[in-house]
DRENPA-3360 file (N, C-alpha, C; in nm, 2 decimals, always signed):
BEGIN
1 = XXXXXXXX = -10.39/-1.13/-11.64/-10.44/-1.19/-11.76/-10.44/-1.09/-11.87 ~ -10.38/-1.12/-11.99/-10.38/-1.02/-12.11/-10.52/-1.01/-12.17 ~ -10.54/-0.88/-12.23/-10.66/-0.86/-12.31/-10.63/-0.93/-12.44 ~ -10.73/-0.99/-12.50/-10.73/-1.04/-12.64/-10.81/-0.95/-12.72 ~ -10.74/-0.88/-12.82/-10.80/-0.77/-12.89/-10.80/-0.81/-13.04 ~ -10.91/-0.80/-13.10/-10.92/-0.83/-13.25/-10.90/-0.70/-13.32 ~ -10.80/-0.69/-13.41/-10.76/-0.57/-13.49/-10.78/-0.61/-13.64 ~ -10.85/-0.51/-13.70/-10.86/-0.54/-13.86/-10.81/-0.42/-13.94;
9 = XXXXXXXX = -10.74/-0.32/-13.87/-10.70/-0.21/-13.94/-10.54/-0.21/-13.93 ~ -10.47/-0.22/-14.05/-10.33/-0.23/-14.04/-10.27/-0.09/-14.00 ~ -10.35/+0.01/-14.00/-10.30/+0.14/-13.96/-10.32/+0.17/-13.81 ~ -10.37/+0.07/-13.74/-10.40/+0.09/-13.60/-10.28/+0.12/-13.53 ~ -10.27/+0.23/-13.46/-10.14/+0.27/-13.39/-10.10/+0.17/-13.27 ~ -10.19/+0.09/-13.23/-10.15/+0.00/-13.12/-10.05/-0.12/-13.19 ~ -10.05/-0.12/-13.32/-9.96/-0.22/-13.38/-9.83/-0.16/-13.43 ~ -9.80/-0.04/-13.38/-9.67/+0.03/-13.43/-9.55/-0.04/-13.41;
17 = XXXXXXXX = -9.54/-0.12/-13.29/-9.42/-0.19/-13.27/-9.38/-0.28/-13.39 ~ -9.48/-0.33/-13.46/-9.47/-0.43/-13.56/-9.45/-0.38/-13.70 ~ -9.46/-0.25/-13.72/-9.46/-0.21/-13.85/-9.32/-0.21/-13.92 ~ -9.32/-0.24/-14.05/-9.20/-0.23/-14.13/-9.09/-0.32/-14.08 ~ -9.12/-0.45/-14.05/-9.01/-0.52/-13.99/-8.90/-0.57/-14.09 ~ -8.93/-0.56/-14.21/-8.83/-0.59/-14.32/-8.75/-0.48/-14.35 ~ -8.77/-0.36/-14.30/-8.69/-0.23/-14.33/-8.57/-0.23/-14.22 ~ -8.46/-0.30/-14.27/-8.35/-0.32/-14.17/-8.31/-0.19/-14.11;
25 = XXXXXXXX = -8.27/-0.10/-14.20/-8.22/+0.03/-14.14/-8.31/+0.10/-14.05 ~ -8.44/+0.10/-14.08/-8.53/+0.16/-13.99/-8.54/+0.09/-13.86 ~ -8.55/-0.05/-13.86/-8.56/-0.13/-13.73/-8.43/-0.12/-13.65 ~ -8.31/-0.10/-13.72/-8.19/-0.09/-13.65/-8.18/+0.04/-13.57 ~ -8.23/+0.15/-13.63/-8.24/+0.27/-13.55/-8.34/+0.27/-13.45 ~ -8.45/+0.23/-13.48/-8.58/+0.24/-13.40/-8.58/+0.15/-13.27 ~ -8.54/+0.03/-13.29/-8.56/-0.07/-13.17/-8.48/-0.03/-13.06 ~ -8.35/-0.01/-13.07/-8.26/+0.03/-12.96/-8.31/+0.16/-12.89;
33 = XXXXXXXX = -8.35/+0.26/-12.98/-8.39/+0.39/-12.94/-8.52/+0.38/-12.85 ~ -8.60/+0.29/-12.89/-8.73/+0.28/-12.83/-8.73/+0.17/-12.71 ~ -8.62/+0.10/-12.70/-8.61/-0.01/-12.60/-8.68/-0.13/-12.62 ~ -8.70/-0.17/-12.75/-8.78/-0.29/-12.78/-8.71/-0.38/-12.87 ~ -8.75/-0.50/-12.88/-8.71/-0.60/-12.97/-8.82/-0.69/-13.01 ~ -8.81/-0.76/-13.12/-8.93/-0.84/-13.17/-8.87/-0.99/-13.16 ~ -8.95/-1.07/-13.08/-8.93/-1.22/-13.07/-9.04/-1.28/-13.17 ~ -8.99/-1.38/-13.25/-9.07/-1.43/-13.36/-9.08/-1.59/-13.33;
41 = XXXXXXXX = -9.21/-1.64/-13.32/-9.22/-1.78/-13.31/-9.24/-1.82/-13.15 ~ -9.32/-1.93/-13.14/-9.35/-1.98/-13.01/-9.23/-2.00/-12.91 ~ -9.13/-2.08/-12.95/-9.02/-2.11/-12.88/-8.94/-1.99/-12.84 ~ -8.91/-1.90/-12.93/-8.84/-1.78/-12.90/-8.90/-1.69/-12.80 ~ -9.04/-1.67/-12.82/-9.12/-1.59/-12.73/-9.11/-1.65/-12.59 ~ -9.12/-1.79/-12.58/-9.11/-1.84/-12.44/-8.98/-1.83/-12.38 ~ -8.88/-1.84/-12.47/-8.74/-1.83/-12.41/-8.71/-1.68/-12.37 ~ -8.76/-1.59/-12.44/-8.74/-1.44/-12.40/-8.81/-1.42/-12.27;
49 = XXXXXXXX = -8.93/-1.47/-12.25/-8.99/-1.46/-12.12/-8.92/-1.53/-12.00 ~ -8.88/-1.65/-12.04/-8.80/-1.73/-11.93/-8.68/-1.65/-11.89 ~ -8.61/-1.58/-11.99/-8.49/-1.50/-11.96/-8.53/-1.37/-11.89 ~ -8.65/-1.34/-11.86/-8.69/-1.22/-11.78/-8.72/-1.10/-11.86 ~ -8.73/-1.11/-11.99/-8.77/-0.99/-12.06/-8.91/-0.97/-12.05 ~ -8.95/-0.84/-12.03/-9.09/-0.80/-12.01/-9.16/-0.79/-12.15 ~ -9.28/-0.84/-12.16/-9.35/-0.83/-12.28/-9.44/-0.71/-12.29 ~ -9.42/-0.64/-12.41/-9.50/-0.51/-12.43/-9.63/-0.55/-12.49;
57 = XXXXXXXX = -9.64/-0.65/-12.59/-9.76/-0.69/-12.65/-9.72/-0.82/-12.73 ~ -9.83/-0.89/-12.79/-9.82/-1.00/-12.88/-9.91/-0.97/-13.00 ~ -9.86/-1.01/-13.11/-9.94/-1.02/-13.24/-9.95/-1.16/-13.28 ~ -10.07/-1.21/-13.28/-10.10/-1.35/-13.32/-10.21/-1.37/-13.43 ~ -10.18/-1.46/-13.52/-10.28/-1.50/-13.61/-10.38/-1.60/-13.54 ~ -10.51/-1.62/-13.58/-10.61/-1.68/-13.50/-10.56/-1.82/-13.45 ~ -10.50/-1.90/-13.54/-10.46/-2.04/-13.51/-10.36/-2.05/-13.39 ~ -10.29/-1.93/-13.37/-10.19/-1.94/-13.26/-10.24/-1.90/-13.12;
65 = XXXXXXXX = -10.36/-1.86/-13.11/-10.43/-1.81/-12.99/-10.43/-1.92/-12.89 ~ -10.48/-2.04/-12.94/-10.49/-2.15/-12.85/-10.35/-2.21/-12.80 ~ -10.25/-2.21/-12.90/-10.12/-2.25/-12.87/-10.05/-2.17/-12.77 ~ -10.08/-2.05/-12.77/-10.02/-1.95/-12.68/-10.11/-1.90/-12.56 ~ -10.21/-2.00/-12.54/-10.30/-1.96/-12.44/-10.25/-1.94/-12.30 ~ -10.15/-2.03/-12.26/-10.09/-2.01/-12.13/-10.02/-1.89/-12.11 ~ -9.95/-1.84/-12.22/-9.87/-1.71/-12.21/-9.97/-1.60/-12.20 ~ -10.08/-1.61/-12.28/-10.18/-1.51/-12.28/-10.23/-1.48/-12.14;
73 = XXXXXXXX = -10.26/-1.60/-12.08/-10.32/-1.59/-11.95/-10.23/-1.55/-11.84 ~ -10.09/-1.56/-11.86/-9.99/-1.51/-11.76/-9.94/-1.37/-11.77 ~ -9.96/-1.31/-11.89/-9.89/-1.17/-11.90/-10.00/-1.07/-11.90 ~ -9.97/-0.95/-11.85/-10.06/-0.84/-11.85/-10.06/-0.77/-11.98 ~ -9.98/-0.79/-12.08/-9.96/-0.71/-12.19/-10.08/-0.74/-12.30 ~ -10.11/-0.65/-12.37/-10.23/-0.68/-12.47/-10.18/-0.77/-12.58 ~ -10.28/-0.85/-12.63/-10.26/-0.95/-12.73/-10.34/-0.92/-12.85 ~ -10.29/-0.89/-12.97/-10.36/-0.84/-13.08/-10.38/-0.96/-13.17;
81 = XXXXXXXX = -10.50/-1.00/-13.20/-10.54/-1.12/-13.28/-10.57/-1.06/-13.42 ~ -10.50/-1.11/-13.52/-10.52/-1.05/-13.66/-10.52/-1.17/-13.76 ~ -10.57/-1.13/-13.88/-10.55/-1.23/-13.99/-10.42/-1.23/-14.04 ~ -10.38/-1.35/-14.11/-10.25/-1.35/-14.17/-10.22/-1.25/-14.27 ~ -10.33/-1.21/-14.34/-10.31/-1.11/-14.44/-10.29/-0.97/-14.37 ~ -10.35/-0.94/-14.26/-10.33/-0.81/-14.20/-10.18/-0.81/-14.13 ~ -10.15/-0.93/-14.08/-10.01/-0.93/-14.03/-9.90/-0.91/-14.13 ~ -9.93/-0.96/-14.25/-9.84/-0.93/-14.36/-9.83/-0.79/-14.39;
89 = XXXXXXXX = -9.95/-0.72/-14.40/-9.95/-0.57/-14.44/-9.88/-0.50/-14.33 ~ -9.89/-0.53/-14.21/-9.83/-0.46/-14.10/-9.67/-0.47/-14.10 ~ -9.63/-0.60/-14.10/-9.49/-0.63/-14.09/-9.41/-0.62/-14.22 ~ -9.48/-0.65/-14.33/-9.41/-0.64/-14.45/-9.36/-0.78/-14.50 ~ -9.40/-0.88/-14.44/-9.37/-1.01/-14.49/-9.47/-1.11/-14.43 ~ -9.47/-1.23/-14.49/-9.56/-1.33/-14.45/-9.51/-1.40/-14.32 ~ -9.58/-1.38/-14.21/-9.53/-1.43/-14.09/-9.55/-1.58/-14.07 ~ -9.46/-1.65/-14.12/-9.47/-1.81/-14.13/-9.51/-1.86/-13.99;
97 = XXXXXXXX = -9.45/-1.81/-13.87/-9.46/-1.87/-13.75/-9.59/-1.83/-13.69 ~ -9.65/-1.72/-13.73/-9.78/-1.68/-13.69/-9.78/-1.61/-13.55 ~ -9.67/-1.60/-13.48/-9.67/-1.54/-13.35/-9.55/-1.44/-13.33 ~ -9.58/-1.32/-13.30/-9.47/-1.22/-13.27/-9.50/-1.15/-13.14 ~ -9.40/-1.12/-13.08/-9.41/-1.05/-12.95/-9.31/-0.94/-12.94 ~ -9.36/-0.82/-12.90/-9.27/-0.71/-12.87/-9.22/-0.72/-12.73 ~ -9.10/-0.72/-12.72/-9.04/-0.73/-12.58/-8.95/-0.61/-12.54 ~ -8.95/-0.58/-12.41/-8.87/-0.46/-12.36/-8.73/-0.51/-12.33;
105 = XXXXXXXX = -8.64/-0.43/-12.39/-8.49/-0.45/-12.37/-8.45/-0.43/-12.22 ~ -8.35/-0.49/-12.18/-8.29/-0.47/-12.05/-8.17/-0.39/-12.06 ~ -8.12/-0.31/-11.97/-8.00/-0.24/-11.98/-7.88/-0.34/-11.99 ~ -7.77/-0.31/-12.07/-7.67/-0.39/-12.09/-7.57/-0.38/-11.98 ~ -7.51/-0.50/-11.93/-7.41/-0.49/-11.83/-7.29/-0.43/-11.88 ~ -7.20/-0.38/-11.80/-7.07/-0.33/-11.83/-6.98/-0.45/-11.87 ~ -6.89/-0.43/-11.96/-6.80/-0.54/-11.99/-6.72/-0.58/-11.87 ~ -6.67/-0.50/-11.79/-6.59/-0.54/-11.67/-6.67/-0.62/-11.57;
113 = XXXXXXXX = -6.80/-0.59/-11.56/-6.89/-0.67/-11.49/-6.90/-0.82/-11.52 ~ -6.90/-0.84/-11.66/-6.91/-0.98/-11.71/-6.77/-1.05/-11.69 ~ -6.67/-0.97/-11.71/-6.54/-1.03/-11.70/-6.49/-1.08/-11.56 ~ -6.56/-1.03/-11.46/-6.53/-1.07/-11.32/-6.56/-1.21/-11.29 ~ -6.67/-1.27/-11.37/-6.71/-1.40/-11.33/-6.69/-1.51/-11.45 ~ -6.64/-1.45/-11.57/-6.63/-1.53/-11.69/-6.48/-1.60/-11.70 ~ -6.48/-1.72/-11.76/-6.35/-1.77/-11.79/-6.33/-1.79/-11.95 ~ -6.45/-1.81/-12.02/-6.44/-1.83/-12.16/-6.52/-1.71/-12.23;
121 = XXXXXXXX = -6.46/-1.63/-12.30/-6.53/-1.52/-12.35/-6.51/-1.51/-12.51 ~ -6.61/-1.47/-12.58/-6.61/-1.43/-12.72/-6.60/-1.28/-12.74 ~ -6.51/-1.24/-12.82/-6.49/-1.10/-12.86/-6.52/-1.09/-13.01 ~ -6.62/-1.02/-13.05/-6.64/-0.99/-13.19/-6.61/-0.86/-13.24 ~ -6.55/-0.85/-13.35/-6.52/-0.72/-13.42/-6.59/-0.70/-13.55 ~ -6.66/-0.60/-13.56/-6.73/-0.56/-13.68/-6.81/-0.67/-13.75 ~ -6.86/-0.76/-13.67/-6.95/-0.87/-13.72/-7.09/-0.80/-13.74 ~ -7.12/-0.76/-13.85/-7.24/-0.68/-13.88/-7.35/-0.76/-13.95;
129 = XXXXXXXX = -7.34/-0.89/-13.97/-7.44/-0.96/-14.05/-7.52/-1.03/-13.93 ~ -7.66/-1.00/-13.94/-7.74/-1.06/-13.82/-7.74/-1.21/-13.82 ~ -7.74/-1.28/-13.94/-7.74/-1.42/-13.94/-7.61/-1.48/-13.87 ~ -7.51/-1.42/-13.90/-7.38/-1.46/-13.83/-7.38/-1.44/-13.68 ~ -7.44/-1.32/-13.64/-7.45/-1.29/-13.50/-7.53/-1.40/-13.43 ~ -7.64/-1.43/-13.49/-7.73/-1.53/-13.43/-7.67/-1.68/-13.42 ~ -7.59/-1.70/-13.53/-7.53/-1.84/-13.54/-7.42/-1.85/-13.43 ~ -7.34/-1.74/-13.42/-7.24/-1.74/-13.32/-7.29/-1.75/-13.18;
137 = XXXXXXXX = -7.40/-1.68/-13.15/-7.46/-1.68/-13.02/-7.51/-1.82/-12.98 ~ -7.56/-1.89/-13.08/-7.62/-2.02/-13.06/-7.52/-2.12/-13.03 ~ -7.40/-2.11/-13.10/-7.28/-2.20/-13.07/-7.22/-2.16/-12.94 ~ -7.22/-2.03/-12.91/-7.15/-1.99/-12.78/-7.24/-2.05/-12.67 ~ -7.37/-2.04/-12.67/-7.45/-2.10/-12.56/-7.43/-2.26/-12.56 ~ -7.44/-2.33/-12.68/-7.42/-2.47/-12.68/-7.30/-2.51/-12.63 ~ -7.19/-2.46/-12.65/-7.05/-2.50/-12.62/-6.99/-2.44/-12.50 ~ -7.07/-2.37/-12.42/-7.03/-2.33/-12.29/-6.95/-2.21/-12.28;
145 = XXXXXXXX = -6.95/-2.11/-12.37/-6.89/-1.99/-12.36/-6.97/-1.90/-12.26 ~ -6.89/-1.82/-12.18/-6.95/-1.76/-12.07/-7.01/-1.62/-12.10 ~ -6.96/-1.55/-12.20/-7.00/-1.41/-12.23/-6.96/-1.37/-12.36 ~ -7.02/-1.27/-12.42/-6.98/-1.21/-12.55/-6.96/-1.07/-12.54 ~ -6.85/-1.02/-12.59/-6.82/-0.87/-12.60/-6.82/-0.83/-12.74 ~ -6.89/-0.72/-12.77/-6.90/-0.66/-12.90/-6.83/-0.54/-12.92 ~ -6.76/-0.52/-13.04/-6.71/-0.39/-13.07/-6.83/-0.31/-13.11 ~ -6.80/-0.16/-13.11/-6.91/-0.08/-13.13/-6.98/-0.09/-13.26;
153 = XXXXXXXX = -6.92/-0.15/-13.36/-6.98/-0.16/-13.50/-7.04/-0.31/-13.52 ~ -7.04/-0.39/-13.42/-7.11/-0.51/-13.45/-7.27/-0.50/-13.45 ~ -7.34/-0.59/-13.52/-7.48/-0.59/-13.53/-7.54/-0.62/-13.40 ~ -7.67/-0.58/-13.39/-7.76/-0.60/-13.27/-7.80/-0.74/-13.26 ~ -7.75/-0.81/-13.14/-7.80/-0.94/-13.11/-7.95/-0.96/-13.09 ~ -8.03/-0.85/-13.06/-8.17/-0.86/-13.04/-8.25/-0.82/-13.17 ~ -8.18/-0.80/-13.28/-8.25/-0.77/-13.40/-8.33/-0.91/-13.43 ~ -8.44/-0.89/-13.49/-8.53/-1.01/-13.52/-8.46/-1.13/-13.58;
161 = XXXXXXXX = -8.38/-1.09/-13.68/-8.30/-1.21/-13.76/-8.21/-1.27/-13.67 ~ -8.14/-1.20/-13.59/-8.04/-1.26/-13.50/-8.10/-1.35/-13.40 ~ -8.20/-1.29/-13.34/-8.28/-1.38/-13.24/-8.33/-1.50/-13.29 ~ -8.39/-1.50/-13.41/-8.44/-1.62/-13.48/-8.34/-1.71/-13.51 ~ -8.23/-1.68/-13.58/-8.13/-1.77/-13.61/-8.06/-1.84/-13.49 ~ -8.06/-1.76/-13.38/-8.00/-1.81/-13.26/-8.10/-1.90/-13.18 ~ -8.22/-1.90/-13.22/-8.33/-1.98/-13.16/-8.34/-1.94/-13.01 ~ -8.32/-1.80/-12.99/-8.33/-1.76/-12.85/-8.21/-1.77/-12.78;
169 = XXXXXXXX = -8.09/-1.82/-12.83/-7.98/-1.83/-12.76/-7.92/-1.70/-12.71 ~ -7.95/-1.59/-12.78/-7.90/-1.46/-12.75/-7.95/-1.42/-12.61 ~ -8.06/-1.49/-12.56/-8.11/-1.46/-12.42/-8.03/-1.54/-12.31 ~ -7.95/-1.65/-12.36/-7.88/-1.73/-12.27/-7.74/-1.69/-12.24 ~ -7.67/-1.62/-12.32/-7.54/-1.58/-12.30/-7.53/-1.43/-12.28 ~ -7.48/-1.38/-12.16/-7.47/-1.24/-12.14/-7.37/-1.17/-12.23 ~ -7.41/-1.04/-12.27/-7.31/-0.97/-12.36/-7.31/-0.83/-12.32 ~ -7.20/-0.77/-12.37/-7.18/-0.63/-12.34/-7.11/-0.56/-12.46;
177 = XXXXXXXX = -7.13/-0.43/-12.47/-7.06/-0.36/-12.58/-6.93/-0.31/-12.52 ~ -6.82/-0.30/-12.60/-6.69/-0.24/-12.57/-6.70/-0.10/-12.63 ~ -6.69/+0.00/-12.55/-6.72/+0.14/-12.59/-6.60/+0.19/-12.68 ~ -6.49/+0.15/-12.65/-6.36/+0.19/-12.73/-6.30/+0.07/-12.80 ~ -6.26/+0.09/-12.94/-6.20/-0.03/-13.00/-6.07/+0.03/-13.08 ~ -5.96/-0.05/-13.07/-5.94/-0.17/-13.00/-5.89/-0.14/-12.85 ~ -5.89/-0.03/-12.80/-5.83/+0.01/-12.68/-5.90/-0.07/-12.57 ~ -6.02/-0.11/-12.58/-6.09/-0.19/-12.47/-6.04/-0.32/-12.46;
185 = XXXXXXXX = -5.97/-0.37/-12.55/-5.90/-0.51/-12.54/-5.80/-0.51/-12.43 ~ -5.75/-0.40/-12.40/-5.66/-0.39/-12.29/-5.73/-0.42/-12.15 ~ -5.85/-0.38/-12.15/-5.93/-0.40/-12.03/-5.95/-0.56/-12.02 ~ -5.98/-0.62/-12.12/-5.99/-0.77/-12.12/-5.86/-0.83/-12.07 ~ -5.75/-0.79/-12.13/-5.63/-0.85/-12.08/-5.60/-0.82/-11.94 ~ -5.62/-0.70/-11.89/-5.60/-0.67/-11.75/-5.69/-0.75/-11.65 ~ -5.81/-0.81/-11.71/-5.89/-0.89/-11.63/-5.84/-1.04/-11.61 ~ -5.72/-1.06/-11.68/-5.65/-1.19/-11.67/-5.67/-1.28/-11.79;
193 = XXXXXXXX = -5.73/-1.23/-11.90/-5.75/-1.32/-12.02/-5.65/-1.31/-12.12 ~ -5.62/-1.43/-12.18/-5.54/-1.44/-12.29/-5.62/-1.41/-12.41 ~ -5.57/-1.32/-12.50/-5.64/-1.28/-12.62/-5.60/-1.36/-12.73 ~ -5.69/-1.45/-12.78/-5.65/-1.53/-12.90/-5.73/-1.49/-13.02 ~ -5.65/-1.44/-13.12/-5.71/-1.39/-13.24/-5.73/-1.51/-13.35 ~ -5.85/-1.54/-13.39/-5.88/-1.65/-13.48/-5.86/-1.59/-13.62 ~ -5.77/-1.65/-13.70/-5.74/-1.60/-13.83/-5.68/-1.72/-13.92 ~ -5.71/-1.72/-14.04/-5.65/-1.82/-14.14/-5.50/-1.79/-14.17;
201 = XXXXXXXX = -5.45/-1.69/-14.12/-5.31/-1.66/-14.16/-5.21/-1.77/-14.13 ~ -5.12/-1.80/-14.22/-5.03/-1.91/-14.20/-4.93/-1.90/-14.09 ~ -4.91/-1.78/-14.05/-4.83/-1.75/-13.93/-4.90/-1.78/-13.80 ~ -5.02/-1.81/-13.80/-5.09/-1.85/-13.67/-5.07/-1.99/-13.63 ~ -5.07/-2.01/-13.51/-5.05/-2.14/-13.46/-5.18/-2.22/-13.48 ~ -5.18/-2.36/-13.49/-5.30/-2.44/-13.48/-5.36/-2.42/-13.36 ~ -5.49/-2.41/-13.36/-5.57/-2.40/-13.23/-5.54/-2.51/-13.13 ~ -5.52/-2.63/-13.19/-5.49/-2.75/-13.11/-5.35/-2.74/-13.04;
209 = XXXXXXXX = -5.25/-2.67/-13.11/-5.12/-2.65/-13.05/-5.13/-2.55/-12.94 ~ -5.21/-2.44/-12.96/-5.24/-2.33/-12.86/-5.31/-2.39/-12.73 ~ -5.38/-2.50/-12.75/-5.45/-2.57/-12.64/-5.52/-2.47/-12.54 ~ -5.62/-2.39/-12.60/-5.69/-2.29/-12.52/-5.77/-2.35/-12.40 ~ -5.80/-2.48/-12.42/-5.88/-2.54/-12.31/-5.81/-2.55/-12.18 ~ -5.67/-2.55/-12.20/-5.59/-2.56/-12.08/-5.55/-2.42/-12.01 ~ -5.59/-2.32/-12.08/-5.57/-2.19/-12.03/-5.68/-2.15/-11.93 ~ -5.63/-2.07/-11.82/-5.74/-2.03/-11.72/-5.84/-1.95/-11.77;
217 = XXXXXXXX = -5.82/-1.84/-11.84/-5.90/-1.74/-11.90/-5.87/-1.71/-12.03 ~ -5.96/-1.73/-12.13/-5.95/-1.71/-12.27/-6.05/-1.62/-12.33 ~ -6.00/-1.53/-12.41/-6.09/-1.44/-12.49/-6.07/-1.46/-12.63 ~ -6.16/-1.53/-12.71/-6.14/-1.57/-12.85/-6.19/-1.46/-12.93 ~ -6.11/-1.40/-13.01/-6.14/-1.28/-13.10/-6.19/-1.33/-13.24 ~ -6.30/-1.28/-13.29/-6.36/-1.32/-13.42/-6.38/-1.19/-13.49 ~ -6.34/-1.19/-13.63/-6.37/-1.08/-13.72/-6.48/-1.10/-13.81 ~ -6.51/-1.00/-13.89/-6.63/-1.00/-13.99/-6.61/-1.11/-14.10;
225 = XXXXXXXX = -6.72/-1.15/-14.16/-6.71/-1.23/-14.27/-6.63/-1.17/-14.38 ~ -6.53/-1.24/-14.43/-6.46/-1.19/-14.55/-6.33/-1.11/-14.50 ~ -6.35/-1.00/-14.43/-6.24/-0.91/-14.39/-6.16/-0.97/-14.27 ~ -6.23/-1.05/-14.19/-6.16/-1.10/-14.07/-6.13/-0.99/-13.97 ~ -6.04/-1.02/-13.87/-6.00/-0.92/-13.78/-5.91/-0.80/-13.84 ~ -5.92/-0.69/-13.79/-5.86/-0.57/-13.85/-5.70/-0.60/-13.80 ~ -5.61/-0.51/-13.87/-5.47/-0.51/-13.83/-5.46/-0.47/-13.68 ~ -5.53/-0.37/-13.64/-5.52/-0.33/-13.50/-5.56/-0.43/-13.40;
233 = XXXXXXXX = -5.66/-0.51/-13.43/-5.71/-0.62/-13.34/-5.60/-0.73/-13.33 ~ -5.55/-0.76/-13.46/-5.44/-0.87/-13.46/-5.32/-0.82/-13.38 ~ -5.28/-0.70/-13.39/-5.17/-0.65/-13.32/-5.20/-0.66/-13.16 ~ -5.32/-0.63/-13.13/-5.36/-0.63/-12.99/-5.36/-0.77/-12.92 ~ -5.38/-0.87/-13.00/-5.39/-1.01/-12.95/-5.26/-1.05/-12.89 ~ -5.27/-1.15/-12.80/-5.15/-1.23/-12.74/-5.10/-1.33/-12.83 ~ -5.20/-1.40/-12.91/-5.15/-1.50/-12.99/-5.25/-1.52/-13.11 ~ -5.20/-1.55/-13.22/-5.29/-1.59/-13.34/-5.31/-1.73/-13.34;
241 = XXXXXXXX = -5.44/-1.78/-13.37/-5.46/-1.92/-13.38/-5.55/-1.94/-13.51 ~ -5.53/-2.06/-13.56/-5.61/-2.10/-13.69/-5.67/-2.24/-13.67 ~ -5.77/-2.27/-13.76/-5.82/-2.40/-13.76/-5.76/-2.47/-13.88 ~ -5.69/-2.58/-13.85/-5.63/-2.66/-13.97/-5.73/-2.70/-14.07 ~ -5.71/-2.69/-14.20/-5.81/-2.73/-14.29/-5.75/-2.82/-14.41 ~ -5.83/-2.90/-14.47/-5.79/-2.98/-14.58/-5.84/-2.94/-14.71 ~ -5.79/-3.01/-14.81/-5.85/-2.99/-14.95/-5.83/-2.85/-15.01 ~ -5.73/-2.78/-14.96/-5.71/-2.64/-15.01/-5.81/-2.54/-14.96;
249 = XXXXXXXX = -5.89/-2.57/-14.87/-5.99/-2.48/-14.83/-5.91/-2.38/-14.73 ~ -5.93/-2.25/-14.75/-5.85/-2.15/-14.68/-5.92/-2.09/-14.56 ~ -6.05/-2.09/-14.56/-6.13/-2.04/-14.45/-6.27/-2.08/-14.46 ~ -6.34/-2.06/-14.33/-6.48/-2.10/-14.31/-6.57/-1.98/-14.29 ~ -6.70/-2.00/-14.31/-6.78/-1.89/-14.27/-6.76/-1.86/-14.11 ~ -6.77/-1.74/-14.08/-6.73/-1.70/-13.94/-6.82/-1.78/-13.84 ~ -6.95/-1.82/-13.87/-7.03/-1.88/-13.78/-6.99/-2.02/-13.77 ~ -6.94/-2.09/-13.87/-6.89/-2.22/-13.87/-6.75/-2.23/-13.80;
257 = XXXXXXXX = -6.67/-2.13/-13.83/-6.54/-2.12/-13.76/-6.55/-2.10/-13.61 ~ -6.65/-2.02/-13.57/-6.67/-2.00/-13.43/-6.70/-2.13/-13.35 ~ -6.79/-2.20/-13.42/-6.84/-2.33/-13.36/-6.72/-2.42/-13.33 ~ -6.63/-2.44/-13.44/-6.51/-2.53/-13.42/-6.43/-2.46/-13.31 ~ -6.40/-2.34/-13.31/-6.31/-2.27/-13.21/-6.36/-2.29/-13.07 ~ -6.49/-2.26/-13.06/-6.56/-2.28/-12.93/-6.54/-2.42/-12.88 ~ -6.56/-2.52/-12.96/-6.53/-2.66/-12.92/-6.39/-2.67/-12.86 ~ -6.29/-2.62/-12.94/-6.15/-2.63/-12.89/-6.12/-2.56/-12.77;
265 = XXXXXXXX = -6.20/-2.45/-12.75/-6.18/-2.37/-12.62/-6.24/-2.46/-12.50 ~ -6.35/-2.51/-12.52/-6.43/-2.57/-12.42/-6.39/-2.72/-12.39 ~ -6.31/-2.79/-12.47/-6.28/-2.93/-12.47/-6.20/-2.95/-12.33 ~ -6.26/-3.05/-12.26/-6.19/-3.08/-12.13/-6.25/-3.00/-12.01 ~ -6.34/-2.91/-12.04/-6.40/-2.84/-11.93/-6.50/-2.93/-11.86 ~ -6.52/-2.91/-11.73/-6.62/-3.01/-11.66/-6.76/-2.96/-11.70 ~ -6.85/-3.04/-11.71/-6.99/-3.00/-11.75/-7.06/-2.92/-11.64 ~ -7.14/-2.82/-11.69/-7.21/-2.74/-11.59/-7.33/-2.82/-11.53;
% end
């Protein structure tokens, strides 16, 4: 059973995991280096625990203590009870959901380990917006994608904003980093995957014509908002595919495009 500890000093070193949560650059550097991430909100905290992440501590405002009582009773980590005002001073923002947890990261699997058992894979290049990362993971989980591979410059899926937008779906879909880019795409191809590059380019085939749902193993490549996939990534692909659009619209937000493309990839698959 966790200890419930009332804290009234924002400088208390025991709250250090939660300091400066709005300082994106600081948290980007600090969280992976210290092996932690922040889960925000009751559902996300519960999903992180269900996925097997170890809890370091919780930070709760008073009204959330009863709602999280079962978790408090189950975990050995300390639970810090604070006022909403103190939580805001520590984190840098008003914690609307009233519940935060510092969780211990797990070692990431190697890409080839994921490829051995996957059939439908997402490959992201330079997607560095945390909201887009979260949205893509949520769609990947909902539409049955098996794994996500990230180029070295993609944003952290376990950053607080990514986790929040995904509603914890980042815990459901296994992911790995590709150490070299775009050279590592050859590893994906050698594992038996057809590399499909999603692009609005007119030279691309309609994703319906490409019929990825009939392919045995598919790796769908997505680029960053605005820039899209790099020339090197496009050259490395086996085929370019696009989403047909009406009313003169030439592109979608990468999160929306991903959801449409994932549905096209998954259509016809038997339900798990």
